[in-house]
RODO-589766 format. One record per atom (N, C-alpha, C): residue number from 1; residue in one letter; atom name; x negated, y negated, z. Coordinates in steps of 0.1 Angstrom, whole numbers, plus 5000, padded with zeros to 4 digits. Layout:
<sites>
[site NUM, "A", "CA", [X, Y, Z]]
...
</sites>
This chain:
<sites>
[site 1, "M", "N", [4957, 4954, 5230]]
[site 1, "M", "CA", [4960, 4949, 5219]]
[site 1, "M", "C", [4950, 4942, 5209]]
[site 2, "D", "N", [4952, 4941, 5199]]
[site 2, "D", "CA", [4941, 4940, 5188]]
[site 2, "D", "C", [4939, 4923, 5187]]
[site 3, "E", "N", [4929, 4918, 5180]]
[site 3, "E", "CA", [4927, 4904, 5179]]
[site 3, "E", "C", [4942, 4899, 5170]]
[site 4, "A", "N", [4944, 4908, 5159]]
[site 4, "A", "CA", [4955, 4899, 5147]]
[site 4, "A", "C", [4969, 4905, 5161]]
[site 5, "E", "N", [4971, 4912, 5166]]
[site 5, "E", "CA", [4984, 4913, 5174]]
[site 5, "E", "C", [4981, 4900, 5184]]
[site 6, "D", "N", [4969, 4896, 5189]]
[site 6, "D", "CA", [4970, 4888, 5200]]
[site 6, "D", "C", [4971, 4873, 5190]]
[site 7, "A", "N", [4965, 4871, 5180]]
[site 7, "A", "CA", [4968, 4857, 5173]]
[site 7, "A", "C", [4984, 4857, 5170]]
[site 8, "N", "N", [4989, 4868, 5168]]
[site 8, "N", "CA", [5006, 4867, 5162]]
[site 8, "N", "C", [5014, 4881, 5168]]
[site 9, "P", "N", [5019, 4875, 5181]]
[site 9, "P", "CA", [5030, 4885, 5186]]
[site 9, "P", "C", [5040, 4891, 5176]]
[site 10, "A", "N", [5041, 4883, 5165]]
[site 10, "A", "CA", [5051, 4890, 5158]]
[site 10, "A", "C", [5047, 4900, 5151]]
[site 11, "V", "N", [5033, 4904, 5149]]
[site 11, "V", "CA", [5031, 4918, 5143]]
[site 11, "V", "C", [5034, 4929, 5157]]
[site 12, "L", "N", [5038, 4939, 5150]]
[site 12, "L", "CA", [5043, 4950, 5160]]
[site 12, "L", "C", [5031, 4958, 5165]]
[site 13, "S", "N", [5030, 4963, 5178]]
[site 13, "S", "CA", [5019, 4972, 5184]]
[site 13, "S", "C", [5024, 4987, 5177]]
[site 14, "P", "N", [5016, 4998, 5176]]
[site 14, "P", "CA", [5021, 5009, 5174]]
[site 14, "P", "C", [5030, 5014, 5179]]
[site 15, "A", "N", [5033, 5015, 5194]]
[site 15, "A", "CA", [5043, 5019, 5201]]
[site 15, "A", "C", [5058, 5013, 5196]]
[site 16, "Q", "N", [5058, 4998, 5192]]
[site 16, "Q", "CA", [5071, 4997, 5190]]
[site 16, "Q", "C", [5074, 5000, 5175]]
[site 17, "I", "N", [5062, 5003, 5165]]
[site 17, "I", "CA", [5064, 5009, 5155]]
[site 17, "I", "C", [5072, 5019, 5158]]
[site 18, "A", "N", [5065, 5029, 5164]]
[site 18, "A", "CA", [5069, 5045, 5165]]
[site 18, "A", "C", [5083, 5045, 5171]]
[site 19, "A", "N", [5087, 5039, 5181]]
[site 19, "A", "CA", [5101, 5033, 5188]]
[site 19, "A", "C", [5112, 5032, 5175]]
[site 20, "E", "N", [5107, 5018, 5163]]
[site 20, "E", "CA", [5117, 5018, 5154]]
[site 20, "E", "C", [5117, 5031, 5143]]
[site 21, "R", "N", [5106, 5040, 5141]]
[site 21, "R", "CA", [5106, 5044, 5131]]
[site 21, "R", "C", [5114, 5060, 5137]]
[site 22, "G", "N", [5113, 5061, 5151]]
[site 22, "G", "CA", [5125, 5072, 5153]]
[site 22, "G", "C", [5113, 5083, 5157]]
[site 23, "P", "N", [5122, 5096, 5162]]
[site 23, "P", "CA", [5114, 5108, 5170]]
[site 23, "P", "C", [5111, 5115, 5157]]
[site 24, "F", "N", [5116, 5114, 5147]]
[site 24, "F", "CA", [5112, 5122, 5132]]
[site 24, "F", "C", [5105, 5117, 5119]]
[site 25, "A", "N", [5100, 5103, 5125]]
[site 25, "A", "CA", [5092, 5098, 5116]]
[site 25, "A", "C", [5080, 5106, 5113]]
[site 26, "G", "N", [5076, 5106, 5097]]
[site 26, "G", "CA", [5063, 5109, 5096]]
[site 26, "G", "C", [5066, 5127, 5092]]
[site 27, "M", "N", [5076, 5132, 5094]]
[site 27, "M", "CA", [5081, 5144, 5091]]
[site 27, "M", "C", [5087, 5145, 5079]]
[site 28, "Q", "N", [5086, 5156, 5069]]
[site 28, "Q", "CA", [5091, 5160, 5056]]
[site 28, "Q", "C", [5107, 5158, 5057]]
[site 29, "G", "N", [5114, 5150, 5049]]
[site 29, "G", "CA", [5125, 5149, 5048]]
[site 29, "G", "C", [5131, 5138, 5054]]
[site 30, "H", "N", [5120, 5128, 5062]]
[site 30, "H", "CA", [5122, 5119, 5068]]
[site 30, "H", "C", [5116, 5104, 5062]]
[site 31, "L", "N", [5121, 5100, 5052]]
[site 31, "L", "CA", [5114, 5087, 5043]]
[site 31, "L", "C", [5115, 5075, 5052]]
[site 32, "D", "N", [5103, 5066, 5052]]
[site 32, "D", "CA", [5106, 5055, 5055]]
[site 32, "D", "C", [5108, 5045, 5044]]
[site 33, "A", "N", [5109, 5050, 5032]]
[site 33, "A", "CA", [5115, 5042, 5020]]
[site 33, "A", "C", [5118, 5053, 5010]]
[site 34, "P", "N", [5128, 5049, 5001]]
[site 34, "P", "CA", [5130, 5062, 4992]]
[site 34, "P", "C", [5121, 5056, 4980]]
[site 35, "Y", "N", [5121, 5067, 4971]]
[site 35, "Y", "CA", [5113, 5063, 4960]]
[site 35, "Y", "C", [5125, 5054, 4948]]
[site 36, "R", "N", [5115, 5047, 4939]]
[site 36, "R", "CA", [5120, 5040, 4930]]
[site 36, "R", "C", [5105, 5033, 4919]]
[site 37, "E", "N", [5113, 5040, 4911]]
[site 37, "E", "CA", [5101, 5039, 4899]]
[site 37, "E", "C", [5096, 5027, 4897]]
[site 38, "T", "N", [5084, 5022, 4897]]
[site 38, "T", "CA", [5076, 5010, 4892]]
[site 38, "T", "C", [5074, 5014, 4875]]
[site 39, "P", "N", [5080, 5002, 4869]]
[site 39, "P", "CA", [5079, 5001, 4857]]
[site 39, "P", "C", [5063, 5000, 4852]]
[site 40, "P", "N", [5057, 5006, 4839]]
[site 40, "P", "CA", [5046, 5005, 4836]]
[site 40, "P", "C", [5040, 4993, 4836]]
[site 41, "A", "N", [5046, 4981, 4832]]
[site 41, "A", "CA", [5042, 4968, 4831]]
[site 41, "A", "C", [5037, 4964, 4842]]
[site 42, "V", "N", [5044, 4964, 4855]]
[site 42, "V", "CA", [5046, 4962, 4869]]
[site 42, "V", "C", [5031, 4970, 4872]]
[site 43, "V", "N", [5031, 4981, 4871]]
[site 43, "V", "CA", [5020, 4990, 4877]]
[site 43, "V", "C", [5006, 4983, 4869]]
[site 44, "E", "N", [5009, 4979, 4858]]
[site 44, "E", "CA", [4991, 4973, 4854]]
[site 44, "E", "C", [4992, 4958, 4859]]
[site 45, "R", "N", [5001, 4951, 4857]]
[site 45, "R", "CA", [4999, 4938, 4865]]
[site 45, "R", "C", [4994, 4939, 4880]]
[site 46, "M", "N", [5001, 4950, 4887]]
[site 46, "M", "CA", [4993, 4953, 4902]]
[site 46, "M", "C", [4980, 4956, 4899]]
[site 47, "L", "N", [4975, 4964, 4893]]
[site 47, "L", "CA", [4961, 4966, 4892]]
[site 47, "L", "C", [4953, 4956, 4886]]
[site 48, "D", "N", [4957, 4945, 4880]]
[site 48, "D", "CA", [4953, 4935, 4875]]
[site 48, "D", "C", [4949, 4922, 4885]]
[site 49, "L", "N", [4961, 4921, 4893]]
[site 49, "L", "CA", [4961, 4911, 4904]]
[site 49, "L", "C", [4950, 4917, 4915]]
[site 50, "A", "N", [4949, 4930, 4915]]
[site 50, "A", "CA", [4940, 4935, 4925]]
[site 50, "A", "C", [4927, 4938, 4922]]
[site 51, "Q", "N", [4924, 4930, 4908]]
[site 51, "Q", "CA", [4910, 4935, 4903]]
[site 51, "Q", "C", [4905, 4948, 4901]]
[site 52, "V", "N", [4914, 4961, 4901]]
[site 52, "V", "CA", [4910, 4972, 4899]]
[site 52, "V", "C", [4904, 4976, 4885]]
[site 53, "G", "N", [4890, 4981, 4888]]
[site 53, "G", "CA", [4882, 4985, 4877]]
[site 53, "G", "C", [4875, 4999, 4883]]
[site 54, "A", "N", [4864, 4999, 4873]]
[site 54, "A", "CA", [4857, 5011, 4874]]
[site 54, "A", "C", [4850, 5013, 4889]]
[site 55, "G", "N", [4852, 5020, 4897]]
[site 55, "G", "CA", [4844, 5022, 4907]]
[site 55, "G", "C", [4854, 5019, 4924]]
[site 56, "T", "N", [4863, 5012, 4917]]
[site 56, "T", "CA", [4874, 5005, 4929]]
[site 56, "T", "C", [4879, 5017, 4939]]
[site 57, "R", "N", [4880, 5015, 4950]]
[site 57, "R", "CA", [4885, 5024, 4958]]
[site 57, "R", "C", [4901, 5023, 4964]]
[site 58, "L", "N", [4910, 5027, 4957]]
[site 58, "L", "CA", [4926, 5025, 4957]]
[site 58, "L", "C", [4932, 5034, 4967]]
[site 59, "I", "N", [4939, 5031, 4974]]
[site 59, "I", "CA", [4950, 5038, 4983]]
[site 59, "I", "C", [4963, 5035, 4977]]
[site 60, "D", "N", [4972, 5043, 4975]]
[site 60, "D", "CA", [4987, 5036, 4974]]
[site 60, "D", "C", [4995, 5046, 4986]]
[site 61, "L", "N", [5000, 5038, 4994]]
[site 61, "L", "CA", [5009, 5046, 5004]]
[site 61, "L", "C", [5023, 5046, 5000]]
[site 62, "G", "N", [5028, 5059, 5002]]
[site 62, "G", "CA", [5042, 5063, 4992]]
[site 62, "G", "C", [5041, 5066, 4979]]
[site 63, "C", "N", [5031, 5071, 4973]]
[site 63, "C", "CA", [5029, 5072, 4960]]
[site 63, "C", "C", [5041, 5077, 4950]]
[site 64, "G", "N", [5048, 5085, 4957]]
[site 64, "G", "CA", [5059, 5091, 4947]]
[site 64, "G", "C", [5054, 5097, 4936]]
[site 65, "D", "N", [5058, 5097, 4923]]
[site 65, "D", "CA", [5049, 5104, 4914]]
[site 65, "D", "C", [5037, 5100, 4910]]
[site 66, "G", "N", [5029, 5092, 4914]]
[site 66, "G", "CA", [5016, 5089, 4915]]
[site 66, "G", "C", [5013, 5080, 4902]]
[site 67, "R", "N", [5020, 5076, 4897]]
[site 67, "R", "CA", [5017, 5065, 4888]]
[site 67, "R", "C", [5008, 5055, 4888]]
[site 68, "I", "N", [5006, 5048, 4898]]
[site 68, "I", "CA", [4999, 5038, 4900]]
[site 68, "I", "C", [4983, 5042, 4903]]
[site 69, "V", "N", [4985, 5054, 4908]]
[site 69, "V", "CA", [4970, 5062, 4912]]
[site 69, "V", "C", [4963, 5067, 4900]]
[site 70, "I", "N", [4975, 5071, 4891]]
[site 70, "I", "CA", [4969, 5075, 4879]]
[site 70, "I", "C", [4964, 5065, 4868]]
[site 71, "A", "N", [4972, 5052, 4871]]
[site 71, "A", "CA", [4969, 5043, 4861]]
[site 71, "A", "C", [4953, 5033, 4865]]
[site 72, "A", "N", [4954, 5036, 4881]]
[site 72, "A", "CA", [4941, 5030, 4885]]
[site 72, "A", "C", [4930, 5041, 4881]]
[site 73, "A", "N", [4932, 5053, 4882]]
[site 73, "A", "CA", [4923, 5062, 4875]]
[site 73, "A", "C", [4916, 5063, 4862]]
[site 74, "R", "N", [4925, 5059, 4855]]
[site 74, "R", "CA", [4923, 5058, 4838]]
[site 74, "R", "C", [4917, 5044, 4839]]
[site 75, "R", "N", [4915, 5037, 4844]]
[site 75, "R", "CA", [4907, 5025, 4848]]
[site 75, "R", "C", [4892, 5026, 4855]]
[site 76, "G", "N", [4890, 5037, 4856]]
[site 76, "G", "CA", [4877, 5039, 4863]]
[site 76, "G", "C", [4880, 5039, 4880]]
[site 77, "A", "N", [4888, 5040, 4884]]
[site 77, "A", "CA", [4892, 5035, 4898]]
[site 77, "A", "C", [4891, 5051, 4906]]
[site 78, "V", "N", [4885, 5050, 4920]]
[site 78, "V", "CA", [4888, 5065, 4930]]
[site 78, "V", "C", [4898, 5059, 4933]]
[site 79, "A", "N", [4912, 5066, 4931]]
[site 79, "A", "CA", [4923, 5064, 4936]]
[site 79, "A", "C", [4930, 5075, 4944]]
[site 80, "H", "N", [4936, 5074, 4955]]
[site 80, "H", "CA", [4943, 5083, 4961]]
[site 80, "H", "C", [4954, 5079, 4968]]
[site 81, "G", "N", [4967, 5089, 4967]]
[site 81, "G", "CA", [4978, 5086, 4969]]
[site 81, "G", "C", [4984, 5097, 4978]]
[site 82, "I", "N", [4992, 5092, 4991]]
[site 82, "I", "CA", [4998, 5097, 4999]]
[site 82, "I", "C", [5015, 5097, 5003]]
[site 83, "D", "N", [5020, 5109, 5001]]
[site 83, "D", "CA", [5035, 5107, 5003]]
[site 83, "D", "C", [5040, 5119, 5011]]
[site 84, "I", "N", [5048, 5115, 5019]]
[site 84, "I", "CA", [5055, 5128, 5028]]
[site 84, "I", "C", [5061, 5137, 5023]]
[site 85, "D", "N", [5065, 5135, 5011]]
[site 85, "D", "CA", [5075, 5146, 5002]]
[site 85, "D", "C", [5062, 5154, 4994]]
[site 86, "P", "N", [5064, 5168, 4998]]
[site 86, "P", "CA", [5054, 5176, 4987]]
[site 86, "P", "C", [5059, 5178, 4974]]
[site 87, "A", "N", [5070, 5174, 4971]]
[site 87, "A", "CA", [5075, 5177, 4955]]
[site 87, "A", "C", [5067, 5163, 4950]]
[site 88, "W", "N", [5069, 5151, 4954]]
[site 88, "W", "CA", [5063, 5144, 4948]]
[site 88, "W", "C", [5049, 5145, 4946]]
[site 89, "V", "N", [5042, 5147, 4956]]
[site 89, "V", "CA", [5028, 5152, 4957]]
[site 89, "V", "C", [5028, 5163, 4945]]
[site 90, "A", "N", [5030, 5172, 4943]]
[site 90, "A", "CA", [5029, 5182, 4933]]
[site 90, "A", "C", [5030, 5176, 4921]]
[site 91, "E", "N", [5041, 5170, 4919]]
[site 91, "E", "CA", [5043, 5162, 4904]]
[site 91, "E", "C", [5031, 5152, 4902]]
[site 92, "A", "N", [5028, 5145, 4913]]
[site 92, "A", "CA", [5015, 5137, 4908]]
[site 92, "A", "C", [5003, 5143, 4906]]
[site 93, "Q", "N", [4999, 5153, 4911]]
[site 93, "Q", "CA", [4991, 5163, 4912]]
[site 93, "Q", "C", [4987, 5165, 4897]]
[site 94, "S", "N", [5004, 5172, 4892]]
[site 94, "S", "CA", [5005, 5178, 4878]]
[site 94, "S", "C", [5003, 5166, 4868]]
[site 95, "S", "N", [5007, 5156, 4872]]
[site 95, "S", "CA", [5008, 5145, 4862]]
[site 95, "S", "C", [4992, 5140, 4861]]
[site 96, "A", "N", [4985, 5138, 4871]]
[site 96, "A", "CA", [4971, 5137, 4869]]
[site 96, "A", "C", [4963, 5145, 4863]]
[site 97, "Q", "N", [4967, 5157, 4865]]
[site 97, "Q", "CA", [4957, 5169, 4855]]
[site 97, "Q", "C", [4960, 5165, 4840]]
[site 98, "G", "N", [4974, 5164, 4837]]
[site 98, "G", "CA", [4978, 5160, 4824]]
[site 98, "G", "C", [4975, 5148, 4814]]
[site 99, "A", "N", [4968, 5139, 4825]]
[site 99, "A", "CA", [4964, 5125, 4822]]
[site 99, "A", "C", [4948, 5128, 4818]]
[site 100, "G", "N", [4944, 5140, 4827]]
[site 100, "G", "CA", [4930, 5141, 4825]]
[site 100, "G", "C", [4921, 5134, 4834]]
[site 101, "V", "N", [4929, 5131, 4845]]
[site 101, "V", "CA", [4920, 5119, 4857]]
[site 101, "V", "C", [4919, 5124, 4868]]
[site 102, "A", "N", [4924, 5139, 4870]]
[site 102, "A", "CA", [4924, 5144, 4884]]
[site 102, "A", "C", [4914, 5145, 4892]]
[site 103, "A", "N", [4900, 5141, 4885]]
[site 103, "A", "CA", [4889, 5139, 4894]]
[site 103, "A", "C", [4888, 5127, 4899]]
[site 104, "R", "N", [4894, 5119, 4893]]
[site 104, "R", "CA", [4895, 5105, 4900]]
[site 104, "R", "C", [4906, 5102, 4908]]
[site 105, "A", "N", [4916, 5108, 4905]]
[site 105, "A", "CA", [4932, 5106, 4912]]
[site 105, "A", "C", [4937, 5119, 4922]]
[site 106, "T", "N", [4935, 5116, 4932]]
[site 106, "T", "CA", [4942, 5125, 4944]]
[site 106, "T", "C", [4951, 5121, 4953]]
[site 107, "F", "N", [4955, 5133, 4956]]
[site 107, "F", "CA", [4972, 5131, 4964]]
[site 107, "F", "C", [4968, 5139, 4976]]
[site 108, "A", "N", [4977, 5136, 4987]]
[site 108, "A", "CA", [4979, 5143, 4996]]
[site 108, "A", "C", [4994, 5143, 5002]]
[site 109, "Q", "N", [4995, 5152, 5007]]
[site 109, "Q", "CA", [5011, 5149, 5016]]
[site 109, "Q", "C", [5008, 5147, 5029]]
[site 110, "G", "N", [5015, 5136, 5033]]
[site 110, "G", "CA", [5013, 5130, 5048]]
[site 110, "G", "C", [5019, 5118, 5052]]
[site 111, "D", "N", [5021, 5114, 5063]]
[site 111, "D", "CA", [5025, 5103, 5065]]
[site 111, "D", "C", [5015, 5091, 5065]]
[site 112, "M", "N", [5021, 5081, 5057]]
[site 112, "M", "CA", [5015, 5069, 5053]]
[site 112, "M", "C", [5007, 5064, 5068]]
[site 113, "F", "N", [5014, 5059, 5079]]
[site 113, "F", "CA", [5008, 5054, 5093]]
[site 113, "F", "C", [4997, 5063, 5099]]
[site 114, "A", "N", [4997, 5075, 5093]]
[site 114, "A", "CA", [4983, 5082, 5096]]
[site 114, "A", "C", [4974, 5085, 5086]]
[site 115, "A", "N", [4974, 5077, 5077]]
[site 115, "A", "CA", [4962, 5075, 5066]]
[site 115, "A", "C", [4951, 5066, 5072]]
[site 116, "A", "N", [4939, 5073, 5069]]
[site 116, "A", "CA", [4927, 5062, 5071]]
[site 116, "A", "C", [4927, 5055, 5061]]
[site 117, "L", "N", [4926, 5043, 5064]]
[site 117, "L", "CA", [4926, 5029, 5054]]
[site 117, "L", "C", [4912, 5024, 5050]]
[site 118, "G", "N", [4899, 5026, 5062]]
[site 118, "G", "CA", [4887, 5019, 5062]]
[site 118, "G", "C", [4877, 5018, 5050]]
[site 119, "E", "N", [4882, 5028, 5043]]
[site 119, "E", "CA", [4870, 5028, 5030]]
[site 119, "E", "C", [4879, 5021, 5017]]
[site 120, "A", "N", [4892, 5016, 5018]]
[site 120, "A", "CA", [4900, 5014, 5006]]
[site 120, "A", "C", [4897, 4999, 5002]]
[site 121, "E", "N", [4894, 4995, 4988]]
[site 121, "E", "CA", [4893, 4983, 4986]]
[site 121, "E", "C", [4905, 4977, 4981]]
[site 122, "V", "N", [4913, 4985, 4980]]
[site 122, "V", "CA", [4927, 4979, 4973]]
[site 122, "V", "C", [4938, 4992, 4979]]
[site 123, "V", "N", [4951, 4985, 4986]]
[site 123, "V", "CA", [4960, 4992, 4991]]
[site 123, "V", "C", [4973, 4989, 4982]]
[site 124, "T", "N", [4982, 4996, 4973]]
[site 124, "T", "CA", [4993, 4994, 4966]]
[site 124, "T", "C", [5005, 4999, 4976]]
[site 125, "L", "N", [5014, 4993, 4974]]
[site 125, "L", "CA", [5027, 4993, 4983]]
[site 125, "L", "C", [5040, 4989, 4973]]
[site 126, "F", "N", [5049, 4999, 4973]]
[site 126, "F", "CA", [5062, 4993, 4969]]
[site 126, "F", "C", [5072, 5005, 4979]]
[site 127, "L", "N", [5073, 4999, 4989]]
[site 127, "L", "CA", [5082, 5001, 4999]]
[site 127, "L", "C", [5094, 4997, 5002]]
[site 128, "L", "N", [5098, 4992, 5016]]
[site 128, "L", "CA", [5109, 4983, 5020]]
[site 128, "L", "C", [5104, 4971, 5031]]
[site 129, "G", "N", [5109, 4959, 5029]]
[site 129, "G", "CA", [5109, 4950, 5038]]
[site 129, "G", "C", [5101, 4951, 5049]]
[site 130, "H", "N", [5110, 4962, 5059]]
[site 130, "H", "CA", [5108, 4965, 5072]]
[site 130, "H", "C", [5100, 4974, 5073]]
[site 131, "V", "N", [5092, 4984, 5064]]
[site 131, "V", "CA", [5079, 4990, 5064]]
[site 131, "V", "C", [5070, 4985, 5061]]
[site 132, "N", "N", [5068, 4973, 5054]]
[site 132, "N", "CA", [5056, 4964, 5052]]
[site 132, "N", "C", [5055, 4957, 5064]]
[site 133, "R", "N", [5067, 4953, 5070]]
[site 133, "R", "CA", [5060, 4949, 5084]]
[site 133, "R", "C", [5056, 4956, 5093]]
[site 134, "W", "N", [5060, 4969, 5093]]
[site 134, "W", "CA", [5053, 4981, 5103]]
[site 134, "W", "C", [5039, 4981, 5102]]
[site 135, "L", "N", [5034, 4981, 5087]]
[site 135, "L", "CA", [5021, 4984, 5083]]
[site 135, "L", "C", [5013, 4971, 5084]]
[site 136, "E", "N", [5015, 4959, 5088]]
[site 136, "E", "CA", [5009, 4947, 5087]]
[site 136, "E", "C", [4999, 4950, 5099]]
[site 137, "G", "N", [5003, 4955, 5109]]
[site 137, "G", "CA", [4989, 4957, 5122]]
[site 137, "G", "C", [4979, 4966, 5119]]
[site 138, "K", "N", [4986, 4975, 5110]]
[site 138, "K", "CA", [4975, 4987, 5104]]
[site 138, "K", "C", [4965, 4983, 5095]]
[site 139, "L", "N", [4970, 4976, 5086]]
[site 139, "L", "CA", [4965, 4969, 5071]]
[site 139, "L", "C", [4953, 4962, 5080]]
[site 140, "Q", "N", [4957, 4950, 5086]]
[site 140, "Q", "CA", [4949, 4942, 5094]]
[site 140, "Q", "C", [4936, 4947, 5101]]
[site 141, "R", "N", [4942, 4957, 5109]]
[site 141, "R", "CA", [4930, 4965, 5117]]
[site 141, "R", "C", [4921, 4974, 5110]]
[site 142, "E", "N", [4925, 4982, 5100]]
[site 142, "E", "CA", [4918, 4988, 5093]]
[site 142, "E", "C", [4911, 4986, 5082]]
[site 143, "L", "N", [4914, 4977, 5072]]
[site 143, "L", "CA", [4907, 4973, 5060]]
[site 143, "L", "C", [4898, 4962, 5062]]
[site 144, "P", "N", [4886, 4969, 5054]]
[site 144, "P", "CA", [4872, 4959, 5056]]
[site 144, "P", "C", [4878, 4946, 5050]]
[site 145, "P", "N", [4869, 4937, 5051]]
[site 145, "P", "CA", [4872, 4924, 5047]]
[site 145, "P", "C", [4866, 4922, 5033]]
[site 146, "G", "N", [4878, 4913, 5026]]
[site 146, "G", "CA", [4875, 4915, 5013]]
[site 146, "G", "C", [4884, 4926, 5005]]
[site 147, "A", "N", [4891, 4935, 5010]]
[site 147, "A", "CA", [4901, 4942, 5005]]
[site 147, "A", "C", [4915, 4933, 5004]]
[site 148, "R", "N", [4920, 4941, 4992]]
[site 148, "R", "CA", [4931, 4936, 4986]]
[site 148, "R", "C", [4943, 4944, 4988]]
[site 149, "V", "N", [4956, 4939, 4992]]
[site 149, "V", "CA", [4971, 4944, 4993]]
[site 149, "V", "C", [4977, 4939, 4981]]
[site 150, "V", "N", [4984, 4947, 4974]]
[site 150, "V", "CA", [4993, 4942, 4962]]
[site 150, "V", "C", [5005, 4952, 4967]]
[site 151, "S", "N", [5017, 4943, 4966]]
[site 151, "S", "CA", [5030, 4949, 4970]]
[site 151, "S", "C", [5043, 4943, 4960]]
[site 152, "H", "N", [5050, 4955, 4953]]
[site 152, "H", "CA", [5059, 4951, 4945]]
[site 152, "H", "C", [5072, 4953, 4953]]
[site 153, "Q", "N", [5076, 4936, 4952]]
[site 153, "Q", "CA", [5091, 4937, 4955]]
[site 153, "Q", "C", [5090, 4931, 4973]]
[site 154, "Y", "N", [5083, 4934, 4979]]
[site 154, "Y", "CA", [5083, 4931, 4992]]
[site 154, "Y", "C", [5073, 4925, 4999]]
[site 155, "G", "N", [5073, 4913, 5004]]
[site 155, "G", "CA", [5062, 4908, 5010]]
[site 155, "G", "C", [5060, 4911, 5026]]
[site 156, "M", "N", [5052, 4905, 5033]]
[site 156, "M", "CA", [5045, 4907, 5047]]
[site 156, "M", "C", [5053, 4896, 5053]]
[site 157, "P", "N", [5061, 4898, 5061]]
[site 157, "P", "CA", [5068, 4884, 5071]]
[site 157, "P", "C", [5057, 4878, 5075]]
[site 158, "N", "N", [5045, 4882, 5081]]
[site 158, "N", "CA", [5037, 4874, 5091]]
[site 158, "N", "C", [5023, 4872, 5081]]
[site 159, "W", "N", [5023, 4875, 5068]]
[site 159, "W", "CA", [5012, 4870, 5061]]
[site 159, "W", "C", [5018, 4857, 5048]]
[site 160, "Q", "N", [5005, 4851, 5046]]
[site 160, "Q", "CA", [5008, 4844, 5034]]
[site 160, "Q", "C", [5002, 4848, 5023]]
[site 161, "P", "N", [5005, 4851, 5012]]
[site 161, "P", "CA", [5000, 4857, 5000]]
[site 161, "P", "C", [4991, 4849, 4992]]
[site 162, "A", "N", [4980, 4856, 4989]]
[site 162, "A", "CA", [4966, 4847, 4982]]
[site 162, "A", "C", [4976, 4843, 4967]]
[site 163, "A", "N", [4987, 4851, 4963]]
[site 163, "A", "CA", [4990, 4850, 4950]]
[site 163, "A", "C", [5006, 4855, 4950]]
[site 164, "T", "N", [5016, 4851, 4943]]
[site 164, "T", "CA", [5027, 4857, 4938]]
[site 164, "T", "C", [5031, 4858, 4925]]
[site 165, "E", "N", [5039, 4868, 4920]]
[site 165, "E", "CA", [5042, 4865, 4908]]
[site 165, "E", "C", [5054, 4872, 4905]]
[site 166, "Q", "N", [5059, 4865, 4892]]
[site 166, "Q", "CA", [5075, 4874, 4888]]
[site 166, "Q", "C", [5070, 4880, 4876]]
[site 167, "I", "N", [5076, 4893, 4877]]
[site 167, "I", "CA", [5075, 4900, 4861]]
[site 167, "I", "C", [5092, 4905, 4861]]
[site 168, "G", "N", [5096, 4897, 4850]]
[site 168, "G", "CA", [5114, 4903, 4851]]
[site 168, "G", "C", [5118, 4899, 4864]]
[site 169, "Q", "N", [5125, 4912, 4866]]
[site 169, "Q", "CA", [5130, 4912, 4879]]
[site 169, "Q", "C", [5121, 4917, 4893]]
[site 170, "A", "N", [5110, 4917, 4891]]
[site 170, "A", "CA", [5100, 4924, 4898]]
[site 170, "A", "C", [5091, 4913, 4907]]
[site 171, "T", "N", [5088, 4910, 4916]]
[site 171, "T", "CA", [5081, 4902, 4925]]
[site 171, "T", "C", [5067, 4907, 4929]]
[site 172, "L", "N", [5055, 4902, 4926]]
[site 172, "L", "CA", [5044, 4909, 4932]]
[site 172, "L", "C", [5036, 4900, 4943]]
[site 173, "Y", "N", [5032, 4906, 4951]]
[site 173, "Y", "CA", [5026, 4897, 4961]]
[site 173, "Y", "C", [5009, 4905, 4964]]
[site 174, "L", "N", [5000, 4894, 4964]]
[site 174, "L", "CA", [4986, 4901, 4966]]
[site 174, "L", "C", [4980, 4893, 4978]]
[site 175, "W", "N", [4977, 4900, 4990]]
[site 175, "W", "CA", [4967, 4897, 4999]]
[site 175, "W", "C", [4952, 4899, 4999]]
[site 176, "I", "N", [4943, 4890, 5007]]
[site 176, "I", "CA", [4932, 4893, 5006]]
[site 176, "I", "C", [4925, 4894, 5021]]
[site 177, "K", "N", [4921, 4905, 5022]]
[site 177, "K", "CA", [4916, 4906, 5040]]
[site 177, "K", "C", [4904, 4897, 5043]]
[site 178, "G", "N", [4908, 4891, 5050]]
[site 178, "G", "CA", [4899, 4881, 5055]]
[site 178, "G", "C", [4899, 4868, 5061]]
[site 179, "D", "N", [4891, 4860, 5066]]
[site 179, "D", "CA", [4893, 4845, 5072]]
[site 179, "D", "C", [4893, 4836, 5059]]
[site 180, "E", "N", [4893, 4838, 5044]]
[site 180, "E", "CA", [4892, 4828, 5035]]
[site 180, "E", "C", [4906, 4822, 5033]]
[site 181, "P", "N", [4905, 4810, 5028]]
[site 181, "P", "CA", [4921, 4806, 5025]]
[site 181, "P", "C", [4929, 4819, 5016]]
[site 182, "G", "N", [4939, 4819, 5019]]
[site 182, "G", "CA", [4952, 4830, 5012]]
[site 182, "G", "C", [4947, 4843, 5016]]
[site 183, "S", "N", [4937, 4845, 5028]]
[site 183, "S", "CA", [4936, 4860, 5034]]
[site 183, "S", "C", [4946, 4865, 5038]]
[site 184, "A", "N", [4949, 4878, 5042]]
[site 184, "A", "CA", [4959, 4884, 5047]]
[site 184, "A", "C", [4958, 4883, 5064]]
[site 185, "R", "N", [4963, 4869, 5065]]
[site 185, "R", "CA", [4961, 4866, 5080]]
[site 185, "R", "C", [4974, 4862, 5085]]
[site 186, "P", "N", [4980, 4859, 5099]]
[site 186, "P", "CA", [4992, 4856, 5104]]
[site 186, "P", "C", [4996, 4846, 5098]]
[site 187, "A", "N", [5008, 4844, 5093]]
[site 187, "A", "CA", [5013, 4831, 5083]]
[site 187, "A", "C", [5012, 4821, 5096]]
[site 188, "D", "N", [5011, 4807, 5089]]
[site 188, "D", "CA", [5014, 4796, 5101]]
[site 188, "D", "C", [5032, 4794, 5103]]
[site 189, "R", "N", [5032, 4794, 5116]]
[site 189, "R", "CA", [5045, 4797, 5120]]
[site 189, "R", "C", [5053, 4781, 5123]]
[site 190, "N", "N", [5042, 4773, 5122]]
[site 190, "N", "CA", [5049, 4756, 5126]]
[site 190, "N", "C", [5053, 4751, 5117]]
</sites>
């Protein structure tokens, strides 16, 4: 068990996550979260909150049609999207080509829980609350200090956000990995 899990037993271990996800998790056709479109204004605000700009390395977990990755690439970021559904990956790749950002916006079909996150400066999410809970330990273990995590609509049950914002019906959460106040550290449960 790593330090994050030692510090907060509410963070699930990889074995606990695998048991909750079930035997077909990570396989095509077995989604951890359904696709729901993120409105363009929300995409832009997510990227603003995470301070995405030229050269930022961003990963979007469960990228769907790739709109967050493409918007980040338009800002000059090097952005990568991961989705379990090959049809979404194909659509995202086509959209990146059409937007002229395919060199900076890449996509892969795969299980987000198998994705390597160590090079990411920003991770974006629009999943479900229980999926964010499953990702907490992975994000804490793999992201470098200073990395930012932005989630549309769903918080992390064991992390205190550095910022939250309402945009119409959408709630956005920002966490910053590290030991500074407001970082992606286990929430104080006292």
